[in-house]
N, C-alpha and C positions, 0 to 999 in steps of 0.2 A: 601174152606170156614171153618173159624173156630166160634165156637160158643161163645166164649171170646174175643171180642180183646179191642186195647189199646183203654182209655178212658170210659170202662164201668166201673160201679160200679159194685163191687165183695163183696161177703162175704167171710171168712175160714170158711170151715164145719168141716176140720180136723186138730191136731195142736197145737202147745203150741198158737195160736193166736187164737183159736176158738172161733166164735162168733162175731168177730170184722169186720169190714167193710172198703174198701178203695176204690179206684180208680186205674185201671191199669196203671201203668207207661211204662210199656215196656213188650214186649213177648220177646222168645227164638226165635232164628229163625227157630227150627224143631216144635215150636207151645205147646211141651208140659210143658213149664213153663211160667210164670207170676211174675213180679216182681210188688207188691199192695206197693201206698205209704203210708207210716208209720206204714207197718207190716211187720213180721218175721224180727226185727235186731239183726243181730249178729257182735260182735267184731272180728276186725281184725286187726291184727298187720302189721303194714306199717314203711319201711324203708325208709328213706328217700333219694328219687332220684336226687335231686338239690341242692346248698348249702342254696338257701334261704327257701326248703320247709322243714315243721319240719318231724320227726319222733314219731310214738306214736301210741295208739291204738284207732282205728277209727270206730263207729260204721256206718256200711253201711247194710241197705236193701236186705236180699240173696231172690233168687228165687223161687216160693213155686210151685208144679208141679200144674198142672191144674185141677185134679183131686179134689183135695182138695180146692178148690173155685167154688161157684156158682153164677152167674148172679141176681144181684138184679131187679127186674121188676120195672120199673119207675113210675108206677101207684100204684102199690100195698106195691112197699115198701118190698117185702119179697122175700125171694129168689126161685129161678122157673128153671125147667130144658127147654130146648133151644130145637127146633127143627125147620128144614126149610123146606118153601115152594116156591113154582113157583106163582112170580104174574106176570098178564098181564101189560105193561106198554107202553109210546106210544112207546119209542123205541125199544119195542120187550120185550120177558120174561124176569124176574130177579129174581133171587133164592133171599130171605128175611129170617132174623131170627123171627122163631116165639115162643111165649110161649106153652107149650104142654097145661096146665090147661086152660087157656081162648082161646086160637089161636090169641090173641093179636100181631101186628105187631112191630118189636122193630126197627127194619132197616127205613129210611124215603124209600119211593118209588119214 
């Protein structure tokens, strides 16, 4: 289980985009990096692969290490630390993400 998932709203806590927030667009397979919409924009030199494509300098979103982002709480709107808790459901025990400070459950049960 990962503390940050695709679709979560996060805030950058280190780096050139420090203090900015956005939605997680995708994650690396190993879970160590995230791509956040509109943040960590880098310029990439691209060569035309086909005849109808244009070559040039393109701006893309580069991955950020997961330690450089913090999850934003949906209720308070502030960056929070995330932990895990086991909750009993009708189908059996389920592991859910919770906010350390308040104990608020982040995942639907």
